[in-house]
C-alpha positions as CSV (number, residue, x, y, z in Angstrom):
1,X,7.0,-18.2,-13.1
2,X,8.6,-15.7,-15.5
3,X,5.3,-14.0,-15.9
4,X,4.8,-13.6,-12.1
5,X,8.3,-12.1,-11.7
6,X,8.1,-9.8,-14.7
7,X,4.6,-8.4,-14.0
8,X,5.4,-8.0,-10.3
9,X,8.5,-5.9,-11.3
10,X,6.4,-3.9,-13.7
11,X,3.8,-3.2,-10.9
12,X,6.6,-2.0,-8.6
13,X,8.0,0.3,-11.3
14,X,4.5,1.7,-12.0
15,X,4.0,2.3,-8.3
16,X,7.3,4.2,-8.2
17,X,5.7,6.9,-10.4
18,X,4.7,9.2,-7.5
19,X,1.8,11.5,-8.3
20,X,2.8,14.4,-6.1
21,X,6.4,14.4,-7.6
22,X,5.1,14.2,-11.2
23,X,2.6,17.0,-10.7
24,X,5.3,19.0,-8.8
25,X,7.7,18.7,-11.6
26,X,5.1,19.9,-14.0
27,X,4.5,22.8,-11.6
28,X,8.0,24.1,-11.9
29,X,9.9,21.7,-9.6
30,X,7.7,21.7,-6.5
31,X,8.8,18.9,-4.1
32,X,6.3,18.5,-1.3
33,X,8.8,16.3,0.5
34,X,10.5,19.5,1.6
35,X,7.2,21.0,2.9
36,X,4.6,20.3,5.6
37,X,5.0,16.7,6.9
38,X,7.6,15.9,4.4
39,X,5.5,13.1,3.0
40,X,4.9,12.7,-0.8
41,X,1.2,11.6,-0.4
42,X,-2.1,13.2,-1.1
43,X,-2.7,14.6,2.4
44,X,0.5,16.6,2.4
45,X,-0.2,17.7,-1.2
46,X,-3.6,19.0,-0.1
47,X,-2.2,20.8,3.0
48,X,0.7,22.4,1.2
49,X,-0.5,22.9,-2.4
50,X,-4.3,23.0,-2.4
51,X,-7.2,21.1,-3.9
52,X,-6.3,21.3,-7.6
53,X,-2.8,19.9,-7.0
54,X,-4.1,17.2,-4.6
55,X,-6.7,16.1,-7.1
56,X,-4.2,15.2,-9.8
57,X,-2.0,13.6,-7.2
58,X,-4.8,11.4,-6.1
59,X,-5.9,10.6,-9.6
60,X,-2.4,9.4,-10.5
61,X,-1.9,7.4,-7.3
62,X,-5.3,5.8,-7.3
63,X,-5.1,5.1,-11.1
64,X,-1.8,3.3,-11.0
65,X,-3.1,1.1,-8.2
66,X,-6.2,0.1,-10.3
67,X,-4.0,-0.5,-13.4
68,X,-1.7,-2.8,-11.5
69,X,-4.4,-4.8,-9.8
70,X,-7.1,-4.9,-12.6
71,X,-5.2,-4.7,-15.9
72,X,-1.6,-5.9,-15.5
73,X,-2.3,-9.5,-14.4
74,X,-4.3,-10.2,-17.5
75,X,-2.1,-8.2,-19.9
76,X,-0.6,-10.3,-22.7
77,X,3.0,-9.2,-23.1
78,X,4.6,-10.1,-26.4
79,X,7.1,-12.9,-26.0
80,X,5.9,-13.7,-22.5
81,X,2.3,-14.9,-22.7
82,X,0.1,-16.1,-19.9
83,X,1.6,-18.9,-17.8
84,X,-1.0,-21.5,-17.0
85,X,1.0,-22.5,-14.0
86,X,0.5,-19.1,-12.4
87,X,-2.6,-18.7,-10.3
88,X,-4.4,-15.5,-11.5
89,X,-5.6,-14.5,-8.1
90,X,-2.1,-14.7,-6.5
91,X,-0.7,-12.9,-9.5
92,X,-3.2,-10.1,-9.0
93,X,-2.3,-9.7,-5.3
94,X,1.4,-9.9,-6.1
95,X,1.0,-7.0,-8.5
96,X,-1.2,-5.1,-6.0
97,X,1.3,-5.5,-3.2
98,X,4.2,-4.5,-5.6
99,X,2.5,-1.3,-6.7
100,X,2.0,-0.2,-3.1
101,X,5.6,-1.0,-2.2
102,X,6.7,0.9,-5.2
103,X,4.7,4.0,-4.1
104,X,6.3,3.9,-0.7
105,X,9.8,3.1,-1.8
106,X,10.1,4.5,-5.3
107,X,13.4,3.7,-7.1
108,X,12.9,6.8,-9.3
109,X,12.9,9.2,-6.3
110,X,15.5,7.9,-3.9
111,X,13.1,5.4,-2.2
112,X,11.2,8.3,-0.6
113,X,7.5,8.1,-1.5
114,X,4.1,8.3,0.1
115,X,2.4,6.0,2.6
116,X,0.4,4.0,0.2
117,X,-3.2,4.9,1.1
118,X,-4.4,6.3,-2.2
119,X,-2.7,3.6,-4.2
120,X,-4.4,1.0,-2.0
121,X,-7.8,2.6,-2.9
122,X,-7.0,2.0,-6.5
123,X,-5.9,-1.5,-5.8
124,X,-9.1,-2.3,-4.0
125,X,-11.1,-0.9,-6.9
126,X,-9.2,-3.3,-9.1
127,X,-9.3,-6.4,-6.9
128,X,-12.7,-6.2,-5.2
129,X,-14.8,-3.0,-5.9
130,X,-17.5,-4.2,-3.5
131,X,-15.1,-3.7,-0.6
132,X,-14.6,0.0,-1.3
133,X,-17.9,1.1,0.3
134,X,-17.3,-0.4,3.8
135,X,-13.6,0.6,3.7
136,X,-14.5,4.2,2.8
137,X,-17.3,4.3,5.4
138,X,-14.8,3.2,8.1
139,X,-12.3,5.8,6.9
140,X,-14.9,8.6,6.9
141,X,-16.5,7.6,10.2
142,X,-13.1,7.4,12.0
143,X,-12.0,10.8,10.5
144,X,-15.2,12.5,11.6
145,X,-15.0,11.1,15.2
146,X,-11.3,11.5,15.8
147,X,-10.0,14.0,13.2
148,X,-6.9,11.8,12.5
149,X,-6.4,11.0,8.8
150,X,-3.7,8.5,9.7
151,X,-5.8,6.6,12.2
152,X,-8.7,6.6,9.7
153,X,-6.4,5.2,7.0
154,X,-5.1,2.3,9.2
155,X,-8.6,1.4,10.4
156,X,-9.9,1.5,6.8
157,X,-7.2,-0.9,5.7
158,X,-8.1,-3.2,8.6
159,X,-11.7,-3.1,7.4
160,X,-10.8,-5.0,4.2
161,X,-9.8,-8.4,5.7
162,X,-12.7,-8.0,8.2
163,X,-15.0,-7.5,5.3
164,X,-13.7,-10.6,3.6
165,X,-14.3,-12.7,6.7
166,X,-17.9,-11.4,7.1
167,X,-18.8,-11.4,3.4
168,X,-17.6,-14.9,2.5
169,X,-18.1,-18.3,4.1
170,X,-14.7,-19.2,2.7
171,X,-12.8,-15.9,2.1
172,X,-10.4,-15.9,-0.9
173,X,-7.1,-16.9,0.6
174,X,-5.0,-14.7,-1.6
175,X,-7.0,-11.6,-0.9
176,X,-7.1,-12.3,2.9
177,X,-3.3,-12.7,3.0
178,X,-3.0,-9.5,1.0
179,X,-5.3,-7.6,3.3
180,X,-3.5,-8.7,6.4
181,X,-0.1,-8.0,4.9
182,X,-1.2,-4.5,3.8
183,X,-2.5,-3.8,7.2
184,X,0.9,-4.5,8.8
185,X,2.6,-2.6,6.0
186,X,0.4,0.5,6.4
187,X,0.8,0.5,10.1
188,X,4.5,0.4,9.6
189,X,4.5,3.3,7.1
190,X,2.4,5.3,9.7
191,X,4.6,4.5,12.6
192,X,5.6,8.1,13.1
193,X,1.9,9.1,13.1
194,X,1.1,6.5,15.7
195,X,3.8,8.0,17.9
196,X,2.4,11.5,17.4
197,X,-1.1,10.3,18.2
198,X,0.1,8.7,21.4
199,X,2.0,11.9,22.4
200,X,-0.9,14.2,21.4
201,X,1.0,16.1,18.7
202,X,-0.7,14.6,15.5
203,X,-2.4,17.1,13.3
204,X,-6.2,16.7,12.9
205,X,-8.5,17.5,9.9
206,X,-10.4,20.3,11.5
207,X,-13.1,20.6,8.8
208,X,-14.1,17.0,9.0
209,X,-13.6,16.5,12.8
210,X,-17.1,16.7,14.1
211,X,-16.2,16.3,17.8
212,X,-13.5,18.9,18.0
213,X,-13.6,21.3,21.0
214,X,-15.9,24.3,20.3
């Protein structure tokens, strides 16, 4: 169980390395949490700093999710080893969940991070790459129909457990539990967006919103 706890902690600390704040520091101390929506994620990075800044933010946030889900569970750590009593699938989802939580509540940055969407993309690439296509299709379709990035993100996360139920006669329990837990978590991190959608004040992605008023 020591391996499970140690690697879960490592995944959390990795998740707490926030792409926008790292790139912002390299750009002379830019903190996008003081700009736009106040969120440290890729959408606010794009809106406030442009494509170049947002690209590196997404690369870091997606990359750390993939590392936590794909590489960390199998990593042989000197003095720790691989515990045969630890189920590899549950270890992978524990690391995957921890890296997302670390991104949202980063210890390095006063527990003020992003909302976990980009990191979840990396996590899915590490856990089950085949699920990325349907998830991204749902995200893009929702965005084009409604213009809401937040709604597209929540529905895309919901698509993962639905994909598991449709693609497998017996869906992997660990992945299904992870998918449902992440859906609840992402809806919680987007609670302010949900309120703004209901009140009609949520921003829309005008360039990708196909059904916007002409």
